[in-house]
C-alpha positions in Angstrom: 0.1 -0.5 0.1 1.8 3.4 -1.0 2.0 6.0 1.6 3.4 9.1 1.2 6.0 11.1 3.8 4.8 14.6 4.7 8.1 15.7 1.9 5.9 14.1 -0.6 3.1 16.2 -2.4 0.1 14.4 -1.2 -1.7 11.4 -2.2 -5.5 11.4 -1.9 -8.0 8.1 -1.7 -11.0 8.1 -4.3 -14.2 8.9 -1.5 -15.7 5.5 -0.9 -19.3 7.1 -0.2 -21.2 10.2 -1.2 -20.3 13.1 1.0 -21.0 13.5 5.1 -23.4 16.2 5.6 -23.0 16.9 8.9 -19.6 17.2 8.4 -20.5 20.1 5.4 -22.4 22.2 7.5 -19.9 22.5 10.4 -17.3 22.6 8.2 -19.1 25.9 7.1 -20.0 26.9 10.2 -15.5 26.8 11.2 -15.4 28.7 7.8 -18.4 31.4 8.9 -18.0 31.3 12.8 -14.5 30.0 14.3 -15.0 31.1 17.6 -18.5 29.4 17.6 -16.4 25.8 18.4 -14.3 25.0 21.6 -12.3 21.6 22.3 -13.0 20.9 18.3 -16.8 20.7 19.0 -19.1 23.4 17.9 -20.5 25.1 21.4 -24.3 26.1 21.2 -24.8 28.7 23.7 -21.5 30.1 22.1 -23.2 30.5 18.2 -26.5 31.3 19.8 -24.2 34.3 21.2 -21.9 35.1 17.9 -26.2 35.4 16.1 -27.3 38.4 18.7 -28.9 35.7 21.1 -30.0 35.0 24.2 -29.3 32.0 25.5 -31.7 33.1 28.3 -34.1 34.5 25.9 -36.1 31.5 24.5 -39.5 33.0 23.9 -42.6 30.8 22.8 -42.2 30.4 19.1 -44.7 28.3 16.2 -42.3 24.9 15.2 -43.2 22.5 12.8 -42.8 19.3 13.9 -44.1 15.1 13.9 -43.2 12.0 15.3 -39.7 10.1 13.4 -38.5 13.8 12.4 -35.4 12.8 14.4 -34.6 9.6 12.2 -35.6 11.7 9.2 -32.7 13.7 10.0 -30.4 10.8 10.5 -31.8 9.4 7.3 -30.7 12.7 5.5 -27.3 12.7 7.0 -26.0 9.0 6.4 -23.5 9.0 3.7 -24.5 6.1 1.0 -21.4 3.9 -0.3 -24.2 2.7 -3.6 -23.5 3.9 -7.0 -25.5 3.8 -10.6 -24.0 0.9 -12.8 -25.3 1.8 -16.4 -27.2 -0.6 -18.2 -26.2 0.3 -22.1 -28.8 -3.1 -23.4 -32.3 -1.0 -21.8 -30.5 2.8 -23.1 -31.1 4.3 -26.7 -27.9 5.8 -28.0 -26.1 5.7 -24.2 -23.1 7.8 -26.0 -25.0 10.9 -27.4 -27.4 11.2 -24.6 -28.2 13.7 -22.7 -31.0 12.3 -20.8 -30.3 10.3 -17.8 -33.2 7.7 -16.5 -32.1 5.8 -13.4 -34.3 2.7 -11.5 -33.7 2.8 -8.0 -34.3 3.9 -4.4 -34.4 7.7 -5.5 -33.1 8.5 -1.6 -30.0 6.8 -2.2 -30.0 7.7 -5.7 -30.1 11.3 -4.9 -27.6 11.2 -2.3 -24.6 9.2 -5.0 -25.4 12.0 -7.3 -25.4 14.8 -5.0 -21.7 16.0 -5.4 -22.5 15.3 -9.3 -25.7 17.0 -9.5 -25.2 19.9 -6.3 -26.7 23.3 -7.9 -27.5 21.9 -11.5 -31.0 21.4 -12.1 -33.6 24.8 -13.1 -36.7 22.8 -12.4 -37.8 20.1 -10.4 -41.1 18.5 -11.0 -42.3 16.0 -8.2 -45.4 13.8 -8.3 -44.9 11.9 -4.9 -47.1 9.4 -3.0 -50.2 11.4 -2.2 -50.5 9.1 0.9 -54.0 8.8 0.7 -54.5 5.3 2.0 -53.6 2.7 -1.0 -50.4 4.1 -2.6 -46.3 3.4 -1.9 -45.0 4.9 0.7 -41.4 4.3 0.6 -39.8 2.1 2.7 -36.7 4.3 4.8 -34.4 1.9 6.9 -31.6 4.0 8.7 -29.4 0.9 9.4 -27.7 0.2 6.0 -30.3 1.5 3.2 -28.5 0.4 0.3 -29.1 -3.6 1.9 -32.5 -2.9 3.5 -33.0 -1.5 -1.2 -30.9 -4.3 -2.2 -33.1 -7.2 -0.4 -36.7 -5.3 -0.4 -36.0 -5.2 -4.3 -35.2 -8.8 -4.3 -31.3 -8.3 -5.5 -29.8 -9.8 -2.8 -30.2 -13.0 -0.6 -32.3 -13.0 2.9 -35.2 -12.1 4.5 -37.1 -8.3 2.8 -40.6 -8.3 3.1 -41.0 -6.2 0.1 -44.3 -3.5 0.5 -46.1 -2.4 -2.7 -48.8 -0.5 -0.6 -49.5 0.0 2.3 -53.1 -0.3 4.5 -56.1 2.2 4.9 -54.5 3.1 8.4 -50.5 3.5 8.0 -51.3 5.6 4.8 -52.9 8.4 6.3 -50.4 8.7 9.2 -48.8 10.9 8.8 -45.8 11.2 10.2 -44.6 8.0 8.3 -45.0 10.1 5.0 -43.4 13.6 6.0 -40.2 10.8 7.4 -40.6 9.8 4.0 -40.5 12.9 1.9 -38.2 15.5 4.6 -34.9 14.3 3.4 -36.0 13.8 0.1 -37.2 17.9 0.1 -34.0 18.9 1.0 -32.0 16.7 -1.2 -34.4 18.3 -3.7 -33.2 21.7 -2.7 -29.4 20.7 -2.7 -29.9 19.8 -6.4 -31.3 23.1 -7.2 -29.9 26.1 -8.4 -30.0 29.4 -7.5 -32.3 30.5 -10.3 -34.2 26.9 -9.9 -37.9 26.0 -9.2 -39.5 22.8 -7.1 -43.4 22.1 -8.4 -45.0 19.5 -6.2 -48.1 17.6 -7.4 -50.3 17.5 -4.3 -54.2 17.0 -3.4 -56.1 17.3 -0.4 -54.7 14.6 2.1 -50.8 16.0 2.3 -50.9 19.5 0.9 -51.2 21.3 4.3 -48.9 19.5 6.2 -46.1 20.0 2.5 -46.5 23.6 2.6 -45.0 23.3 6.1 -42.5 21.5 5.7 -41.8 23.3 2.6 -41.4 26.7 4.2 -39.1 25.3 6.7 -36.9 23.8 4.4 -36.9 26.9 1.3 -38.4 29.2 3.6 -41.6 30.9 3.7 -40.1 34.2 1.5 -39.8 31.2 -0.7 -43.3 30.1 -1.3 -44.1 31.2 -5.2 -47.8 30.1 -5.4 -49.9 27.4 -4.6 -52.0 26.1 -8.2 -55.0 25.2 -8.1 -55.6 22.5 -10.8 -59.1 21.3 -11.8 -58.2 17.5 -12.4 -61.0 15.6 -12.9 -63.4 16.6 -16.3 -66.9 15.4 -14.8 -68.3 15.8 -11.2 -67.5 12.0 -9.6 -70.8 10.3 -9.4 -69.2 8.0 -6.9 -68.7 10.5 -3.6 -70.4 10.1 -0.8 -70.3 13.4 0.6 -72.3 14.9 -2.2 -68.7 16.8 -2.7 -66.8 15.8 -6.1 -63.5 16.8 -5.7 -62.2 18.5 -8.9 -59.3 19.6 -7.9 -55.7 19.1 -7.1 -52.9 21.3 -5.8 -49.3 22.1 -7.3 -46.7 23.5 -4.3 -43.9 26.1 -6.0 -41.0 27.4 -4.2 -37.8 28.5 -5.1 -34.5 28.0 -4.1 -33.3 31.7 -3.8 -35.0 35.0 -5.4 -34.1 34.6 -8.5 -35.9 31.9 -9.4 -39.7 32.8 -11.4 -42.0 31.7 -14.2 -41.7 33.5 -17.1 -45.4 34.3 -18.0 -47.8 33.3 -20.9 -47.6 35.1 -24.1 -49.2 37.7 -24.7 -52.3 37.0 -27.7 -50.3 39.9 -30.2 -53.6 39.5 -32.2 -55.8 41.8 -30.5 -53.1 44.6 -31.1 -54.6 46.4 -34.2 -54.2 49.9 -36.4 -57.9 50.6 -37.3 -57.4 54.1 -37.6 -53.6 54.7 -38.4 -52.4 56.3 -35.4 -48.7 57.0 -35.3 -48.3 54.9 -31.8 -48.9 52.8 -33.9 -50.5 48.8 -33.0 -53.2 49.2 -30.0 -55.6 47.1 -28.1 -58.9 48.7 -26.4 -58.8 48.1 -22.5 -60.9 48.9 -20.1 -60.1 52.0 -17.8 -62.3 50.4 -14.3 -60.9 50.0 -11.3 -61.3 47.7 -8.1 -62.0 50.5 -5.2 -65.2 51.6 -4.0 -65.6 55.8 -3.7 -65.6 55.1 0.5 -62.3 53.6 0.0 -60.6 55.7 -2.9 -62.7 58.7 -3.1 -60.0 60.1 -5.8 -61.0 56.9 -8.4 -64.3 58.4 -8.4 -65.0 61.3 -11.2 -67.1 62.4 -14.1 -64.9 62.3 -17.6 -66.7 64.4 -20.3 -66.3 63.7 -23.9 -64.7 67.0 -25.6 -65.9 66.0 -28.9 -69.8 65.3 -27.9 -70.1 67.0 -24.4 -71.2 63.4 -23.0 -70.5 63.2 -19.7 -70.2 59.7 -18.3 -69.6 59.0 -14.3 -68.0 56.6 -13.1 -69.1 52.8 -11.7 -70.0 53.0 -8.6 -68.2 50.4 -6.9 -65.3 50.4 -9.0 -64.7 53.7 -10.0 -61.3 54.8 -12.3 -58.6 53.0 -12.8 -56.2 56.3 -13.1 -56.3 59.3 -11.0 -58.4 62.7 -12.2 -55.1 64.5 -13.3 -53.8 61.2 -15.3 -57.0 61.2 -16.9 -57.2 64.1 -18.1 -53.8 64.2 -20.2 -54.6 60.8 -21.6 -58.3 62.3 -23.1 -56.3 65.9 -24.1 -53.5 62.7 -25.6 -56.2 60.6 -27.8 -55.8 57.9 -25.3 -59.3 57.5 -24.5 -62.2 55.6 -26.6 -65.7 57.9 -25.6 -68.7 54.9 -26.6 -71.7 56.2 -29.4 -73.9 56.5 -26.8 -74.3 57.6 -23.0 -75.3 54.6 -22.1 -71.6 52.7 -22.8 -68.3 53.2 -20.9 -65.2 54.6 -21.5 -62.1 52.6 -22.7 -58.4 53.3 -22.9 -55.8 53.0 -25.6 -53.1 50.4 -24.7 -50.0 51.1 -27.7 -48.4 47.7 -27.9 -44.8 49.2 -27.9 -45.5 50.6 -24.4 -45.3 47.0 -22.9 -42.9 46.8 -20.4 -43.3 43.0 -20.9 -44.2 40.8 -23.7 -45.7 38.5 -21.0 -48.4 38.4 -19.0 -48.5 36.3 -15.2 -49.3 32.5 -15.4 -52.7 31.6 -13.9 -52.5 30.0 -10.4 -56.0 28.1 -11.6 -55.4 25.3 -14.7 -58.5 24.0 -15.6 -58.5 23.4 -19.5 -56.1 19.9 -19.4 -57.6 17.2 -17.3 -55.9 13.9 -15.9 -58.3 12.0 -18.8 -55.9 13.4 -21.1 -53.1 11.4 -19.4 -54.8 8.2 -18.9 -55.3 8.7 -23.1 -52.1 9.4 -23.7 -51.0 6.7 -21.8 -53.0 3.9 -23.3 -51.6 4.9 -27.1 -48.5 4.5 -26.3 -48.8 1.5 -24.3 -52.1 0.0 -26.3 -53.5 -0.5 -22.0 -54.8 0.9 -19.2 -50.5 1.4 -17.6 -50.6 3.4 -14.9 -53.1 4.5 -13.3 -53.5 8.1 -13.0 -51.0 9.2 -14.6 -50.2 13.3 -14.7 -51.0 14.5 -18.5 -47.8 15.2 -20.1 -49.2 19.0 -21.1 -50.0 20.0 -17.5 -46.0 19.4 -16.4 -44.8 20.5 -20.6 -46.2 24.3 -19.5 -44.4 24.3 -16.3 -41.0 23.0 -18.1 -41.8 26.1 -20.5 -42.6 28.3 -17.8 -39.2 27.4 -16.2 -37.0 26.4 -17.9 -34.8 27.2 -21.4 -32.0 26.5 -23.7 -29.9 23.4 -22.4 -31.2 23.3 -18.8 -31.8 20.1 -16.2 -35.4 19.3 -15.0 -35.4 16.8 -12.8 -38.0 13.5 -11.7 -37.4 11.6 -8.5 -40.6 9.8 -8.0 -40.6 9.9 -12.3 -43.7 6.9 -12.1 -45.1 6.9 -15.6 -42.3 9.4 -16.8 -44.8 12.3 -17.9 -41.7 14.4 -17.1 -39.6 12.7 -19.2 -42.2 13.1 -21.7 -42.8 16.4 -21.2 -39.4 17.4 -22.1 -39.1 16.0 -25.2 -42.0 17.8 -26.6 -40.8 21.4 -25.2 -37.4 21.2 -26.7 -40.1 20.0 -30.1 -41.6 23.2 -30.1 -39.0 25.8 -29.4 -35.9 23.6 -30.9 -34.6 23.5 -26.4 -32.0 21.1 -25.4 -33.0 20.9 -21.9 -32.3 17.0 -20.5 -34.4 15.7 -17.7 -33.0 12.8 -15.2 -36.0 10.4 -14.1 -35.5 8.5 -10.8 -38.4 5.5 -10.3 -38.0 3.1 -8.0 -38.3 -0.6 -9.4 -41.6 -0.8 -8.2 -43.5 -4.5 -8.7 -46.1 -4.6 -10.6 -49.3 -7.3 -10.0 -48.7 -10.1 -12.0 -52.2 -10.8 -12.5 -52.4 -6.9 -14.2 -52.9 -6.1 -17.6 -49.3 -4.7 -18.0 -47.9 -7.7 -15.2 -49.2 -10.3 -18.6 -47.7 -8.4 -21.2 -44.0 -9.3 -19.4 -43.6 -5.8 -17.3 -42.8 -6.7 -13.5 -41.6 -3.1 -12.3 -42.9 0.4 -12.3 -39.7 1.6 -13.5 -39.6 -1.1 -16.5 -42.6 0.9 -18.1 -42.2 4.2 -16.9 -38.9 3.5 -19.8 -40.7 1.6 -21.8 -42.5 4.7 -22.4 -39.8 7.0 -22.7 -38.6 4.5 -25.8 -41.6 4.5 -27.0 -42.5 8.2 -27.3 -38.5 9.1 -28.7 -39.3 6.4 -31.5 -42.3 8.5 -32.1 -40.7 12.0 -32.0 -37.8 10.6 -34.1 -39.6 9.7 -36.4 -39.2 6.0 -36.4 -35.9 6.2 -37.0 -34.1 3.8 -34.3 -30.9 4.2 -35.8 -30.6 8.4 -35.7 -33.4 9.3 -33.0 -32.5 12.6 -34.0 -35.4 15.0 -32.9 -36.6 17.5 -36.0 -34.2 19.8 -35.6 -31.6 16.7 -36.2 -30.8 16.5 -32.6 -29.8 12.5 -31.3 -29.6 13.8 -27.8 -32.8 15.7 -27.6 -33.9 12.0 -27.7 -31.5 9.2 -26.4 -31.7 8.6 -23.1 -28.6 6.8 -20.8 -30.2 4.1 -18.0 -28.3 3.6 -14.8 -29.3 1.4 -11.8 -28.4 1.9 -8.5 -26.4 -0.7 -7.3 -23.6 -1.8 -4.6 -20.5 -0.2 -5.0 -17.4 -1.7 -6.8 -14.9 -0.3 -4.0 -15.0 -2.3 -0.6 -15.2 -0.6 2.5 -13.3 -1.7 5.7 -15.4 -2.9 7.8 -12.6 -3.6 10.1 -12.3 -7.1 12.8 -14.6 -8.1 15.4 -12.3 -10.2 17.2 -8.9 -8.4 18.5 -6.6 -11.1 17.3 -3.2 -10.3 14.9 -3.8 -12.8 12.2 -7.9 -11.4 11.5 -5.8 -8.6 11.1 -3.4 -9.8 8.6 -6.2 -11.6 6.7 -8.3 -8.4 6.2 -5.6 -6.5 5.1 -4.2 -8.8 2.9 -8.1 -9.2 1.6 -7.5 -4.8 1.2 -4.8 -4.7 -0.9 -6.8 -4.1 -3.7 -10.0 -2.0 -2.7 -11.8 -3.6 -5.6 -14.6 -5.9 -4.8 -13.9 -9.6 -6.8 -15.8 -8.9 -10.2 -15.5 -5.3 -11.2 -16.1 -4.5 -14.4 -14.2 -2.0 -15.8 -17.0 0.7 -16.5 -18.9 0.5 -13.4 -16.0 1.5 -11.8 -15.4 3.8 -13.9 -18.7 5.4 -13.0 -18.1 5.4 -9.4 -15.1 7.4 -9.4 -17.4 10.0 -11.8 -20.0 10.7 -9.2 -17.0 10.6 -6.3 -15.4 13.1 -8.3 -18.2 15.0 -8.8 -19.0 14.5 -13.0 -22.2 13.8 -14.8 -23.7 11.1 -16.2 -23.4 12.1 -19.3 -19.6 12.5 -18.8 -18.1 11.7 -21.6 -15.6 8.5 -22.2 -12.5 7.9 -24.3 -10.6 4.8 -24.5 -6.3 5.2 -24.9 -4.4 2.6 -25.8 -1.3 3.1 -26.8 0.7 0.2 -26.0 0.9 -0.6 -22.5 -1.5 -0.2 -20.1 -5.5 0.8 -20.8 -6.4 4.9 -19.9 -9.7 6.4 -19.5 -10.0 10.3 -20.5 -13.4 10.8 -18.4 -14.5 14.7 -19.7 -18.0 17.0 -18.5 -18.5 19.0 -20.6 -20.6 21.3 -18.6 -18.2 22.1 -15.8 -15.3 21.9 -18.2 -13.7 19.4 -15.9 -11.5 16.0 -17.1 -9.6 13.2 -15.4 -7.5 10.5 -16.2 -8.1 7.1 -15.1 -6.2 3.3 -15.3 -6.8 0.4 -13.8 -4.1 -1.8 -15.0 -2.7 -4.0 -12.3 0.3 -2.3 -12.7 1.7 1.1 -14.5 5.6 2.7 -15.3 6.3 6.2 -15.5 7.4 5.8 -19.1 3.1 4.4 -19.7 2.3 7.0 -17.6 3.9 9.9 -19.1 2.3 9.8 -22.6 -0.5 11.7 -21.5 1.2 14.8 -20.6 -0.5 15.7 -17.1 0.3 18.8 -15.5 0.2 20.0 -11.7 -3.9 21.0 -12.9 -4.6 17.8 -14.0 -6.2 14.9 -12.1 -5.5 10.8 -12.4 -6.9 7.9 -10.5 -5.2 4.6 -10.8 -4.6 1.8 -7.9 -3.2 1.7 -4.7 -1.5 -1.7 -6.1 -1.0 -0.7 -9.6 1.9 1.8 -7.9 5.9 1.3 -6.0 6.8 4.1 -3.8 9.1 5.7 -5.8 6.5 5.9 -8.9 3.8 7.0 -6.5 6.1 9.9 -5.1 7.0 11.3 -8.9 3.5 11.0 -10.3 2.5 13.3 -7.1 4.9 15.8 -7.8 3.4 15.3 -11.5 -0.1 15.7 -11.1 -3.4 15.3 -8.7 -3.1 11.6 -7.4 -6.5 9.8 -6.5 -5.8 5.5 -5.6 -8.6 3.7 -5.6 
């Protein structure tokens, strides 16, 4: 095992797990307030004093908590060993693809991509379980989340009971649902860019609790809107309360004040110039106000048409939009349109060139797209009802259009029927954008006796990926070899598939008994940190994620005689590293790479002798497995 002395350049190890969020938080506090630490530990009383608080001053205040909150925080903070392995056989044009589909438990998957995708997402859309009593709640296990996931999905032997649904009683417990959502939403915030916005679909069952949770995680000041979506097209005749609940909600929060909606495009067909006004096209707009005479007496006054002498009183309960002085100026400038009769109501000329913004506010009520639309499109794609109550693509597409552009990243880690993936592809087709999606879906099992089960589908993730492939082929004109969209861009439709899996890099587990032979045996076993049966591509992607490289990074094989080298590049962040997984390296072979002090080179510890390690550490940034 190679070591470096204090006189040599440092040799680092590639991380064997995701970052420890507790340590990251403490490290940040040490930078901002080192005086809050005493004997290496955070002193809460000192921190309170530094922020202007009084240790004895503890007034009652509003707080939000639930049973199991502490365990939820522990789930969030626990690092993961999990990694993502490429599934090229079920991908579409893997090398060119800029879209990503991940099959796996979403919290572990988010932790695995945390370093790579921190601050990258412009938009996150989620359609989580509504907790109505018959939907899936993710079975988190704090002791060993990865092991638990592998057991319940049948990837590892053991007595793991997979729960595909919960009972009516269990499903309505708010605490269990909040504990499931909390760590995932905190991770979501970390993945959003400063301009990023998260939108979450939810129903009456948990909308109140979800809003409290989002207020805590994102800050009440970052609440944008609670959209009301009229999801049901026709009244529910099965209602036992004689009330048809026809709506759901979408809650929208932003990472910071920089996040905002674009707005709807104005209908410019209303602007014309029938009187050849030299100021250009105009439209007729109401001048009615919104206040009574008691509320705004200065907006209640009569106005007179200078051409006819007819006087028009204000509307009794509304008055005018403008003050008397401004109204007189508008009349003088010919901006007021008077009706032909005294019974009419004067209106104003609004000129197109004077509009400050080409967009109008995006409405908070959506009533022209329904769940039945989503059901119909799924039937067209699959030929049968593959999903219950899928979100219509058009609903999500509108939010994608509002909140993203160009090559922005959209994430959905409750992907389900993968409506988000289709929405991104559809919006790219409309405006020529190159947006990318990253979808994560748990391999929740499908009932073998269901129609989907009888057709050979075994998991929800399998159905979701099938939809992505089917839509891509339709949009690409059935050109399976190119899969190009209307712009001839293969990357706009192709998708890379990955699967949550155990790491190829083994971790030191220690020795239970204090026995020299046992220690020696373990040391010998860990002379090579790669697990038995490791695969080159899996190791490269695991290292790439640990180093903060996206799942759309480019991997180039370099063979110049002797060892095989790989060059990994993340174009978005303009970062590159070289990696070699051979058993033996020489300075001559590595020298062909042309490494500099800024270059990152990664290899196996066992491939280096002390001399080569020391030389490489001086020549480049050296990390070992």
